[in-house]
C-alpha positions in Angstrom: 159.0 111.9 100.9 162.0 109.5 101.0 162.0 106.1 101.4 163.4 106.3 104.9 160.4 107.6 106.6 157.8 104.9 104.9 159.8 102.1 105.9 160.3 103.6 109.4 156.3 103.9 109.8 155.8 100.3 108.5 158.2 98.8 110.9 156.7 100.7 113.6 153.3 99.4 112.9 154.7 95.8 111.9 156.3 96.0 115.5 153.2 97.4 116.9 150.7 95.0 115.5 153.5 91.7 115.6 155.0 90.0 113.0 153.2 87.0 113.4 149.8 88.6 113.2 150.8 91.1 110.7 151.7 87.8 108.1 148.5 86.2 109.4 146.5 89.3 108.4 148.2 89.5 105.5 147.0 85.8 104.7 143.2 86.9 105.8 143.5 89.4 103.1 144.4 86.9 100.6 141.3 84.9 101.6 138.9 87.7 101.5 139.9 88.7 98.1 139.8 85.4 96.6 136.5 85.2 98.2 135.9 88.5 96.7 137.0 87.1 93.1 134.8 83.9 93.2 132.0 86.0 94.0 132.9 87.8 90.4 133.6 84.5 88.4 130.6 82.4 89.4 128.5 85.5 87.9 129.7 84.4 84.1 128.8 81.0 84.0 125.2 82.1 85.9 124.8 84.8 83.0 125.7 82.1 80.5 123.1 79.7 81.3 120.5 81.9 81.8 121.0 83.8 78.3 121.6 80.7 76.3 120.1 77.6 77.1 122.6 75.2 75.1 125.3 76.7 77.2 127.6 73.9 78.7 126.1 74.8 82.2 122.8 74.1 81.4 123.9 70.5 79.9 125.7 69.5 82.4 123.2 70.4 85.6 120.6 68.9 83.1 122.2 65.3 83.0 123.0 65.2 86.5 119.3 66.4 87.4 117.1 64.9 84.2 114.0 66.0 85.8 114.7 68.9 85.7 113.1 71.7 82.9 115.2 75.0 81.6 113.0 77.1 84.2 114.2 74.4 87.0 117.6 74.7 86.0 117.5 78.1 86.3 116.2 78.5 89.8 118.8 76.0 90.7 121.5 77.8 89.6 119.8 81.0 90.7 119.5 79.4 94.8 122.9 77.9 94.2 124.7 81.3 93.4 122.4 82.9 96.8 123.8 80.0 99.4 127.4 81.0 97.9 127.3 84.2 98.4 125.9 83.8 101.8 128.9 81.5 102.8 131.2 84.1 101.3 129.7 86.9 102.9 129.3 85.5 106.3 133.0 84.2 106.3 134.4 87.7 105.1 132.3 89.0 108.4 134.4 86.6 110.7 137.5 87.8 109.2 136.5 91.6 109.5 136.0 91.2 112.9 139.5 89.6 113.3 140.9 92.7 111.3 138.9 95.2 113.3 140.0 93.5 116.4 143.7 93.4 115.4 143.1 97.3 114.6 141.8 98.7 117.8 144.2 96.6 119.6 147.1 98.2 117.7 145.7 101.6 119.5 145.3 100.1 122.9 148.5 99.0 122.6 150.5 101.9 121.1 148.3 103.8 123.7 149.7 101.7 126.7 153.1 102.0 125.5 153.1 105.7 125.4 151.9 106.3 128.8 154.4 103.8 130.3 156.9 105.5 128.3 156.0 108.4 130.0 155.6 107.2 133.4 159.4 105.6 133.2 160.6 109.1 131.9 163.1 111.3 133.3 161.5 114.9 135.1 164.4 116.8 132.8 162.2 115.7 130.0 159.0 117.3 130.7 160.8 120.2 132.0 161.6 121.0 128.1 158.6 118.9 126.5 155.0 120.4 127.1 152.8 117.8 128.8 149.8 118.9 126.4 151.9 117.9 123.6 153.0 114.3 124.9 149.2 114.0 126.0 148.2 114.7 122.4 150.6 112.6 121.1 149.9 109.5 123.2 146.4 109.5 122.4 145.3 111.3 119.5 148.5 110.0 117.2 147.7 106.7 118.6 144.7 107.1 116.4 146.3 108.4 113.7 148.6 105.1 113.7 145.3 103.1 113.6 143.9 105.1 110.6 147.2 104.5 108.9 147.5 100.8 109.3 144.1 100.3 108.2 144.7 102.1 105.0 147.8 100.1 104.4 145.2 97.0 104.8 142.6 98.5 102.8 145.1 99.3 100.3 147.1 96.0 100.1 143.3 93.9 100.3 142.3 96.0 97.2 145.9 95.3 95.5 145.4 91.8 95.9 141.5 91.7 94.9 142.3 93.8 91.6 145.5 91.5 91.2 143.7 88.5 91.0 140.3 90.3 89.1 142.7 91.3 86.2 144.3 87.5 86.2 141.0 86.2 86.0 139.8 89.1 82.8 143.4 88.3 81.2 141.7 84.0 81.2 138.3 85.2 80.3 138.6 88.1 78.0 142.6 89.8 77.4 141.3 92.8 75.3 139.1 93.5 78.9 141.8 93.1 81.0 144.5 95.1 78.7 142.2 98.1 78.4 141.6 97.9 82.5 145.5 98.0 83.3 145.6 101.0 80.6 143.0 102.9 82.1 143.5 102.6 85.7 147.2 103.0 85.1 147.0 106.5 83.7 143.9 107.2 85.8 146.5 106.6 88.8 149.4 108.7 87.6 146.9 111.3 87.2 145.6 111.0 90.3 148.7 110.8 92.1 150.2 113.9 90.7 146.9 116.1 91.3 146.2 114.7 94.5 147.7 112.0 96.2 150.9 113.9 96.4 149.3 116.4 98.2 148.0 114.2 101.0 151.5 114.2 102.9 151.7 118.2 103.0 147.9 118.2 104.1 149.1 115.7 106.8 152.1 117.4 107.9 150.3 120.6 108.3 147.4 118.9 110.2 150.1 117.5 112.6 151.2 121.3 113.5 148.0 122.6 113.6 146.4 119.8 115.7 149.9 120.2 118.3 148.9 123.9 118.9 145.4 123.1 119.5 146.0 121.0 122.2 148.6 123.3 123.5 146.3 126.2 123.8 143.6 124.5 125.4 145.7 123.0 128.2 146.8 126.5 128.4 143.4 127.8 128.4 141.9 125.4 131.2 145.2 126.3 133.4 144.9 129.7 133.2 141.0 130.0 133.4 140.8 131.8 137.0 143.7 134.4 135.3 141.8 134.7 132.1 138.1 135.5 133.7 139.6 137.9 136.3 141.9 139.8 133.9 139.1 139.8 131.3 141.1 137.9 128.6 138.5 135.6 127.1 138.1 137.8 124.2 142.3 137.4 123.4 142.2 133.3 124.0 138.6 133.2 122.0 140.2 135.2 118.9 143.1 132.8 119.1 141.3 130.1 119.2 139.0 130.5 116.1 142.2 131.4 114.1 143.2 128.3 114.7 139.7 126.3 114.3 139.6 128.1 111.0 143.2 126.9 109.9 141.9 123.5 111.3 138.6 123.2 109.5 140.2 124.7 106.2 142.7 121.0 106.5 140.1 119.3 107.2 137.4 120.2 104.2 140.6 119.8 102.0 141.3 116.3 103.9 137.8 115.1 102.8 137.6 116.5 99.6 141.4 115.1 98.0 139.7 112.0 99.5 136.1 112.5 97.3 137.3 113.4 94.8 139.3 110.3 93.1 136.2 108.5 93.3 134.2 111.1 91.1 137.1 110.7 88.1 136.9 106.8 88.7 133.3 106.7 88.4 133.4 109.4 85.2 136.1 106.8 83.7 134.2 103.5 84.1 131.2 104.9 82.6 133.2 106.4 79.7 134.4 102.6 79.5 131.5 101.2 79.7 129.4 103.2 77.0 132.6 102.7 75.2 132.2 98.8 74.9 128.4 99.0 74.5 129.0 101.0 71.7 131.8 99.2 70.1 129.7 96.2 70.0 126.9 97.9 68.2 129.2 99.3 66.2 130.3 95.8 65.0 126.7 94.5 64.4 126.5 91.8 67.3 123.6 90.4 68.4 122.5 90.5 72.1 122.7 87.1 72.7 126.4 87.2 71.8 126.7 90.6 73.8 124.8 89.6 77.1 127.3 87.3 78.7 130.2 89.7 77.7 128.3 92.7 79.5 127.5 91.0 82.3 131.2 90.3 82.7 132.0 94.0 81.9 129.1 95.1 84.4 130.3 93.3 87.1 133.9 94.3 86.5 133.0 97.8 86.5 130.6 98.0 89.9 133.6 95.6 91.6 136.7 97.5 90.1 135.5 100.8 90.2 134.8 100.7 94.3 137.7 98.7 94.6 140.2 100.8 93.2 138.5 103.9 94.6 139.3 102.2 97.8 142.4 102.2 97.0 143.0 105.3 95.9 141.2 106.4 99.4 143.8 104.2 101.4 146.2 105.8 99.5 145.4 109.0 100.3 144.6 108.5 104.0 147.9 106.5 104.6 150.0 109.5 103.0 147.7 111.9 105.0 148.2 110.1 108.3 151.7 109.2 108.1 153.5 112.5 109.3 151.2 112.0 112.8 153.0 108.7 113.1 156.4 110.0 112.3 155.8 112.4 115.0 154.4 109.3 117.3 157.3 107.4 116.5 160.0 110.4 117.1 158.3 111.0 120.7 158.6 107.5 121.5 162.2 107.6 120.8 162.7 110.7 122.9 161.0 108.8 125.7 162.7 105.7 125.6 166.0 107.8 125.6 165.0 109.3 128.6 164.0 105.9 130.5 164.7 105.5 134.3 165.9 102.2 135.0 164.8 101.9 138.8 166.9 99.1 140.8 165.5 96.5 143.7 168.1 97.6 145.9 167.2 96.9 149.5 167.8 100.2 150.7 167.5 100.1 154.4 167.1 103.7 156.3 168.3 103.2 159.6 170.8 105.8 160.9 171.5 108.0 158.2 171.6 109.7 154.8 174.9 111.3 153.8 175.5 113.5 150.4 179.4 114.1 149.8 180.4 116.8 147.0 177.0 116.4 145.1 176.4 119.1 142.2 173.8 119.3 139.3 174.1 121.3 136.2 171.2 122.2 134.5 172.3 122.8 130.6 175.1 125.6 131.0 174.1 126.5 134.6 175.8 124.7 137.6 172.6 124.9 140.2 174.4 122.6 143.0 178.1 123.0 144.2 179.5 120.3 146.2 176.9 120.2 148.6 177.2 118.2 151.5 174.7 117.0 154.3 173.9 114.6 156.7 170.0 113.9 157.5 169.9 111.4 160.6 166.8 109.2 160.8 164.5 111.0 163.1 165.6 114.3 162.9 163.5 117.2 161.0 166.3 119.1 158.1 164.8 122.1 157.3 166.5 123.7 153.9 166.2 127.7 153.4 167.4 130.2 151.3 166.7 132.6 148.6 164.7 132.2 145.6 167.2 130.5 142.7 169.2 129.2 145.9 168.7 125.4 144.4 166.8 124.6 147.3 164.1 122.8 145.2 166.9 120.9 143.0 169.0 119.6 146.0 165.1 117.5 146.7 165.0 116.3 143.4 168.9 114.9 143.9 167.9 113.6 147.0 164.3 112.1 146.0 165.6 110.7 142.9 163.5 113.2 140.6 167.0 114.1 138.9 170.5 112.5 138.6 173.5 114.3 140.8 176.2 115.4 137.7 179.1 114.4 140.7 179.2 113.4 144.1 177.7 110.6 146.2 175.0 109.3 148.3 175.0 107.1 151.3 172.7 105.5 153.6 173.8 103.8 156.4 177.3 103.8 155.4 176.9 102.2 151.6 176.5 103.8 148.5 173.1 104.7 146.5 171.9 106.6 143.4 168.3 107.9 144.2 168.1 108.5 141.1 168.2 104.9 139.9 167.0 103.5 143.5 163.7 101.9 143.9 163.9 101.4 147.7 164.4 105.3 147.8 161.0 105.8 145.7 159.6 103.4 148.8 161.2 105.3 151.5 160.2 108.8 150.4 156.5 110.9 150.8 156.2 113.9 149.3 154.4 117.3 150.2 155.2 119.6 147.0 153.6 123.2 147.0 151.2 122.8 144.7 149.2 119.4 145.2 147.8 118.1 142.1 144.3 116.2 143.0 142.2 114.4 140.3 138.8 114.5 139.6 138.1 111.6 142.0 137.1 111.0 145.4 138.8 111.9 148.9 140.1 108.7 149.6 141.3 107.7 145.4 143.5 111.4 146.0 144.8 110.0 149.1 145.7 106.4 148.4 145.6 106.3 144.5 143.9 103.0 144.9 140.2 102.2 144.3 140.5 100.0 146.9 142.4 101.4 150.0 143.3 100.0 153.4 140.7 101.4 155.3 143.4 101.6 158.6 145.8 103.2 156.6 143.6 105.5 155.4 141.8 106.4 158.2 145.5 106.9 160.3 146.7 109.2 157.5 143.5 111.5 157.6 143.6 111.7 161.2 147.3 113.0 161.2 146.9 115.5 158.6 144.3 116.7 160.3 141.1 116.5 157.4 139.8 113.9 160.3 136.9 116.6 161.8 136.4 118.0 158.0 136.0 114.6 156.2 133.3 114.0 159.0 131.5 117.1 158.3 130.6 115.8 154.9 127.8 113.9 154.0 129.7 111.3 151.7 132.9 111.2 154.0 136.0 110.3 152.3 133.9 109.3 149.1 133.3 113.1 148.3 134.0 114.1 144.9 137.1 116.7 145.2 136.5 118.3 141.4 138.8 118.6 138.9 142.5 119.8 140.4 140.8 120.0 143.8 138.4 122.9 143.1 135.7 121.9 145.8 138.5 122.4 148.6 140.2 124.9 150.0 144.1 125.6 149.9 144.3 124.3 153.2 142.5 121.5 153.0 143.8 120.8 149.6 147.7 121.0 150.9 146.3 118.2 154.0 145.3 115.7 151.3 148.8 116.3 150.3 149.9 114.9 153.4 147.6 112.4 154.0 148.6 111.2 150.5 152.3 111.5 151.3 151.4 109.8 155.0 149.0 107.2 153.4 152.7 105.3 152.0 154.0 105.2 155.2 157.2 106.7 154.9 160.5 107.1 156.5 161.3 110.3 155.2 158.9 113.1 154.7 159.9 115.7 152.4 157.8 119.3 151.9 158.8 121.4 149.2 157.3 124.5 150.5 154.3 122.9 151.2 153.1 125.6 152.5 153.6 129.1 150.8 150.6 129.1 149.1 148.5 129.4 152.4 147.9 132.4 154.2 149.4 132.9 158.1 146.9 131.5 159.9 146.5 128.2 157.9 150.4 127.9 158.0 150.7 128.2 161.2 148.2 125.6 161.7 149.9 123.0 159.1 153.4 123.7 160.8 152.2 122.8 164.2 150.6 119.9 162.5 154.3 119.0 160.1 156.1 119.4 164.2 154.3 117.0 165.9 154.6 114.1 163.2 156.1 111.3 165.0 157.0 107.8 165.1 161.0 107.9 163.7 159.9 109.6 160.7 162.9 111.9 159.0 161.3 115.6 157.4 163.2 117.4 154.8 161.2 120.8 154.9 162.0 123.6 151.8 160.9 126.9 152.8 160.1 130.2 151.8 159.4 131.3 155.5 161.9 130.4 158.3 158.7 130.3 160.6 158.4 127.1 159.0 161.7 125.6 160.3 162.5 127.0 163.2 162.0 124.0 165.1 164.2 121.9 162.8 166.7 120.0 164.4 169.6 120.9 161.6 169.0 123.7 158.7 171.3 124.3 156.1 171.2 127.4 154.2 171.6 127.5 150.4 173.4 130.6 148.7 173.9 130.3 145.0 174.2 126.5 145.1 176.4 125.8 147.9 175.1 124.9 151.5 177.2 128.4 153.1 176.2 127.4 156.9 174.2 124.5 159.0 173.2 124.3 162.5 169.9 124.9 164.5 167.5 128.8 164.4 169.6 130.0 167.4 173.4 128.8 165.9 172.6 130.4 162.6 170.9 133.6 163.7 174.1 134.1 165.8 176.5 133.5 163.2 174.9 133.3 159.9 174.5 136.7 158.1 172.2 135.3 155.1 170.2 133.8 157.9 169.7 137.0 159.7 168.6 138.7 156.7 166.1 136.4 155.8 165.0 136.3 159.3 164.8 140.0 159.7 162.4 140.2 156.4 159.8 138.0 157.8 159.9 139.5 161.0 159.3 142.8 158.9 155.6 144.3 159.8 153.1 144.6 156.8 153.6 148.3 156.0 153.8 150.4 153.1 157.6 150.7 153.9 158.3 147.1 154.7 156.8 145.8 152.0 157.8 143.0 150.6 160.9 143.9 148.0 159.5 141.8 144.7 156.6 143.7 144.9 158.2 146.6 146.0 160.2 146.6 143.0 157.1 146.0 140.6 155.0 148.9 142.2 157.8 151.2 141.4 157.9 150.0 138.2 154.4 150.0 137.1 154.1 153.6 139.2 
């Protein structure tokens, strides 16, 4: 991998942690390495004092405490050694606590930033990027970022420790130090070419498979009703097993590549230790002469082998997780580029909102063309037209979900942009065709607050005609609705959506085909409830059936992205051919000769 991705990932991690905290962490690592080195350094004089009574350490300690005999000196040194190790380990425990706190806060910070970017990103981004992919990146990839930074910290810690250890060995045993440099240098090169350079490719494959797993799981959950009805479970089960098999293979390879270096290092260390002892025996050196040096060699092996193994494992983990972090960075940059900055423009809707020459493009397609519209305060405005005429897109522009390509918006004669207006967000209550309900209480799904205003909640439920239903429930508004409202009927879900919009006490209430998923009886009831809404609320209603908007003060007819006529229901029946056609289609009886045209065409194709 080139240096650019490495530096990009490193900058991202340092920025996420904070430059000062990162510098402090480096200081913590240096202190821990020095403490580890001191733990080894004091072993040598201790072993020397135990093996040789005439050693300088014994003479010095005996001079300070003449009442101590040789046994007393050894016991005193032993107690001192244990005490020093206790102090060292307690201090290292506090330093490790700080290190792990920073690692956990790194994940928290990255996840929070990603979710904040998702919430501020343009809606258009979600039309081309799957929600499952973004959810996986925000949570799973953030954890990988912590793993990557932890691997980096661990690697730096081991490099510092091994570096200081080698310096100490050069002072005490230069030949041993040179031998360690040569052996571990060759071993590092072998491990890199045999194992470590494969880690990045393994990480890229794992990133791809994990993304596929998220998408498949989201698809299964979202389509579980269709899957069960049509008996498609075996197909999705087979696909899941195929993906899981690929993921499992990557998992065992990852774990194997992480474990193999330790086996190599242990073998080399044992061979080196045996060679060292054999060399002393070959030169016929005494046990007294070999004991202190052998102690240093054993301690060196006990500390360098695990340290070098951890270093190799950290490099493996870093290279494996690096592609995941690169994907996280790419997603963050994409979300940041799609950021929508809302302005507090103190918009007041007193008289009317006007659209002049508004157009919109989606890719190469001209979705809306030169749309003009006047929405007066307190009016009911209907928008109708055939499928694909641009009704929902027009609502997206009015509510600020999408930016207009051309044209202008005026509120009481003052120009504004709904796409960047925070005031417009506060003015609008929105009831979509499909109500998104969280696995929580009715109260929370209406208010999105854990401590809602009880009076506003009661009023919204009453106006949405949910009062009788809520009163019939043992837990009332604290009743759990289930995931996506599975415990509610279609009409009840729509009414919860209306109550949610009303809880905000909006000046403009927008219905985007809010009754299209209901049966005719529920639709008539809900249409009557919408018509009865008063209190100066402006209603904008997009409908696929004219029965929903016949009582509107003004109805706009859309065709191929343009408003071709506007007026009341009676006026449009008298002069607009498309409106009459839409009305006549709705008035046809449900017989075999008057089947809904799309269904009739489908039946003919299947027959």
